[in-house]
C-alpha positions as CSV (number, residue, x, y, z in Angstrom):
1,M,13.6,-38.0,-19.2
2,T,17.1,-38.7,-19.1
3,I,17.9,-42.2,-18.0
4,R,20.9,-43.1,-15.9
5,A,19.4,-46.0,-13.5
6,A,16.9,-48.8,-14.0
7,I,15.2,-50.7,-11.0
8,F,14.1,-54.2,-12.1
9,D,12.0,-56.7,-10.5
10,F,13.3,-60.3,-10.6
11,D,10.4,-63.1,-11.0
12,G,8.5,-62.6,-13.9
13,T,10.6,-59.2,-15.2
14,L,13.6,-60.3,-15.6
15,F,13.2,-64.2,-15.5
16,D,10.2,-66.0,-16.7
17,S,10.4,-68.2,-13.2
18,M,6.9,-66.9,-12.0
19,P,5.6,-70.8,-13.0
20,I,7.8,-72.0,-10.2
21,W,6.4,-70.3,-7.5
22,E,2.9,-70.4,-8.9
23,N,2.7,-74.2,-8.7
24,L,5.4,-74.7,-5.8
25,S,2.9,-75.4,-3.1
26,S,1.0,-77.9,-5.1
27,S,3.9,-79.7,-6.3
28,Y,5.4,-80.3,-2.7
29,L,2.0,-81.7,-1.2
30,L,1.9,-84.2,-4.2
31,S,5.0,-85.3,-3.5
32,L,3.9,-86.0,-0.1
33,G,1.1,-88.0,-1.5
34,I,-1.4,-85.4,-0.6
35,T,-4.0,-84.0,-3.1
36,P,-4.3,-80.4,-2.6
37,H,-7.2,-78.2,-2.9
38,A,-8.1,-76.7,-5.8
39,D,-7.8,-73.3,-4.0
40,L,-4.0,-73.9,-2.5
41,E,-2.0,-71.7,-4.5
42,D,-4.7,-68.9,-4.2
43,A,-4.7,-69.9,0.1
44,V,-1.1,-69.0,0.2
45,V,-0.2,-66.6,-2.4
46,T,0.3,-63.8,0.0
47,M,2.0,-66.0,2.6
48,S,5.8,-66.3,3.5
49,L,7.5,-69.6,3.2
50,E,7.5,-70.7,6.9
51,D,3.5,-69.4,7.1
52,A,2.8,-71.7,4.1
53,A,4.7,-74.6,6.3
54,R,2.5,-73.7,9.4
55,Y,-0.3,-74.1,7.2
56,F,0.5,-77.1,5.3
57,R,0.9,-78.9,9.0
58,S,-2.6,-77.4,10.2
59,E,-4.7,-77.7,7.0
60,Y,-3.1,-80.7,5.2
61,G,-2.1,-82.5,8.4
62,V,2.0,-82.8,7.4
63,T,3.9,-84.6,9.8
64,K,7.3,-82.8,9.2
65,S,8.3,-80.1,11.2
66,V,8.3,-76.3,9.7
67,D,12.0,-76.2,9.3
68,E,12.0,-79.7,7.4
69,I,9.3,-78.4,5.2
70,L,11.3,-75.2,4.2
71,A,14.6,-77.4,3.9
72,D,12.0,-79.6,1.4
73,I,11.0,-76.5,-0.3
74,H,14.1,-74.6,-0.5
75,E,15.8,-77.5,-2.1
76,R,13.2,-77.4,-4.9
77,I,13.5,-73.6,-5.1
78,D,17.4,-73.8,-5.0
79,H,17.7,-76.5,-7.8
80,A,15.1,-74.2,-10.4
81,Y,17.2,-71.1,-9.9
82,R,20.3,-72.9,-10.0
83,C,19.5,-75.4,-13.4
84,E,16.3,-74.0,-14.8
85,V,14.8,-70.8,-14.9
86,L,15.9,-68.3,-18.3
87,P,15.9,-64.5,-18.9
88,K,12.7,-63.5,-20.3
89,P,13.3,-62.9,-24.4
90,G,14.7,-59.8,-25.1
91,I,16.2,-58.7,-21.7
92,P,20.2,-60.1,-22.0
93,E,20.2,-57.8,-25.0
94,F,18.6,-54.9,-23.2
95,L,20.7,-54.9,-20.2
96,E,23.6,-55.0,-22.5
97,S,22.1,-52.3,-24.2
98,L,21.5,-50.4,-20.9
99,A,25.2,-51.0,-19.6
100,L,26.8,-49.6,-23.0
101,Q,24.6,-46.4,-22.3
102,G,25.8,-46.0,-18.7
103,V,22.8,-46.8,-17.2
104,R,23.1,-48.4,-13.5
105,M,21.0,-51.5,-12.8
106,G,19.9,-52.9,-9.5
107,I,17.1,-55.4,-8.7
108,A,14.3,-55.0,-6.3
109,T,12.8,-58.4,-5.4
110,A,10.7,-60.4,-2.5
111,T,12.8,-63.7,-3.6
112,D,15.8,-64.7,-1.7
113,R,19.1,-63.0,-2.8
114,K,21.0,-66.4,-3.1
115,F,18.3,-67.7,-5.9
116,I,18.8,-64.4,-7.6
117,E,22.5,-64.7,-7.5
118,L,22.3,-68.3,-8.5
119,A,20.6,-67.5,-11.7
120,L,22.4,-64.2,-12.8
121,E,25.5,-66.0,-12.4
122,R,24.3,-69.2,-14.5
123,C,23.1,-66.9,-17.3
124,G,26.0,-64.6,-17.1
125,L,24.1,-61.6,-16.4
126,A,25.6,-61.0,-12.7
127,H,28.0,-58.4,-14.1
128,Y,25.0,-55.8,-15.0
129,F,23.5,-55.4,-11.8
130,A,25.4,-52.4,-9.1
131,T,22.7,-54.0,-6.1
132,I,20.0,-56.8,-5.6
133,V,17.7,-55.5,-2.6
134,T,15.7,-57.9,-1.3
135,S,12.4,-57.7,0.8
136,A,14.1,-59.5,3.7
137,D,16.7,-56.3,3.9
138,V,13.9,-53.9,4.1
139,G,11.9,-55.7,6.2
140,T,8.4,-55.3,3.9
141,N,6.7,-56.4,0.7
142,K,5.8,-54.2,-2.6
143,R,2.8,-52.8,-1.1
144,E,5.1,-50.2,0.4
145,P,7.9,-48.5,-1.3
146,D,10.9,-49.2,0.8
147,I,12.2,-51.7,-1.3
148,Y,12.7,-49.2,-4.5
149,R,13.7,-46.1,-2.2
150,E,16.5,-48.4,-0.6
151,A,17.5,-49.5,-4.7
152,L,17.3,-45.8,-5.4
153,R,19.9,-44.8,-2.3
154,R,22.1,-47.7,-3.3
155,L,22.2,-46.5,-6.9
156,N,22.9,-43.1,-5.8
157,A,20.1,-42.1,-8.2
158,K,17.3,-39.8,-8.4
159,R,13.8,-40.8,-9.2
160,N,13.3,-38.3,-12.0
161,E,16.1,-40.4,-13.8
162,T,14.8,-43.8,-12.7
163,L,13.2,-46.5,-14.5
164,V,11.0,-49.2,-12.3
165,F,10.5,-52.5,-14.2
166,E,7.6,-54.3,-12.5
167,D,5.2,-57.0,-14.1
168,A,3.0,-57.2,-10.8
169,L,0.3,-54.8,-10.9
170,H,0.2,-53.9,-6.8
171,A,4.1,-53.5,-7.1
172,A,3.6,-51.4,-10.1
173,Q,1.0,-49.4,-8.3
174,T,2.9,-49.0,-5.2
175,A,6.0,-47.5,-7.2
176,T,3.8,-45.3,-9.2
177,R,2.5,-43.9,-5.9
178,D,6.0,-42.8,-4.6
179,G,6.8,-41.3,-7.7
180,F,8.7,-43.3,-9.9
181,T,8.4,-43.9,-13.6
182,V,6.8,-47.1,-14.2
183,V,7.4,-49.7,-17.1
184,G,4.7,-52.3,-17.4
185,V,6.4,-55.5,-18.1
186,P,4.0,-58.5,-19.6
187,D,3.7,-61.8,-17.8
188,T,1.2,-64.4,-18.0
189,S,1.2,-64.4,-14.0
190,E,-0.5,-61.1,-13.8
191,P,-4.2,-61.7,-14.7
192,N,-5.0,-57.7,-15.1
193,Q,-2.8,-56.5,-17.9
194,A,-5.1,-53.6,-19.0
195,A,-4.6,-52.1,-15.3
196,L,-1.0,-52.8,-15.5
197,K,-0.7,-51.0,-18.7
198,D,-3.0,-48.8,-17.7
199,I,-1.1,-47.7,-14.4
200,S,2.4,-47.8,-16.1
201,T,4.2,-44.7,-18.1
202,Y,5.5,-47.5,-20.6
203,Y,4.6,-50.9,-21.3
204,V,6.7,-53.4,-23.1
205,E,5.0,-54.8,-26.1
206,E,6.6,-58.0,-28.2
207,N,9.6,-58.0,-25.8
208,R,10.6,-54.6,-27.6
209,Y,12.3,-53.0,-24.1
210,E,14.0,-50.9,-26.0
211,D,11.0,-49.0,-26.9
212,C,10.8,-47.5,-23.3
213,I,14.2,-45.7,-23.4
214,N,13.8,-44.2,-27.0
215,H,10.4,-42.5,-25.9
216,S,11.5,-41.3,-22.2
217,G,14.0,-39.7,-24.4
């Protein structure tokens, strides 16, 4: 398989940023002096931020408006991406290697473009990516293949020459069903690593990203 393009998820794949999202709702409520229920993060995991804000009002009695809650949350996320989150080990070197091989790279993410760009610019990685496609761009989440198809279109690439890097099982399943070659990236946010490894054509072991390129060749 000749690799001419690569599509990367961002959180948990390129950057070690999933802990921000995993604890976002709990830390926000605690900042308001409200003790969250043990199942809060599970309850909001599939919600948009706007739906989560409404949930805080209805279930926890938060008196701020939805817009005020969203502003508070966006400020927290903005700070994390602007100042804190870092690439996963081995990623900067791997991106440089792909660039030297002429591989065109893009990002397919559910996260707001602004936050992605903040982290990439701060870490000096923005120049590697020809495009960033967000769920907002395509109007759906990663349970549908639209985001990968759009990234492929923007990269002017073919499926059989493209690798998709994902850390989430459901996203890897979606890309696989749509005919993409998937590289599974381990992350603590995905509890079912065995299933991720099973569905992926390649699986990154011990941060050895280069192995997937070497094996595919």
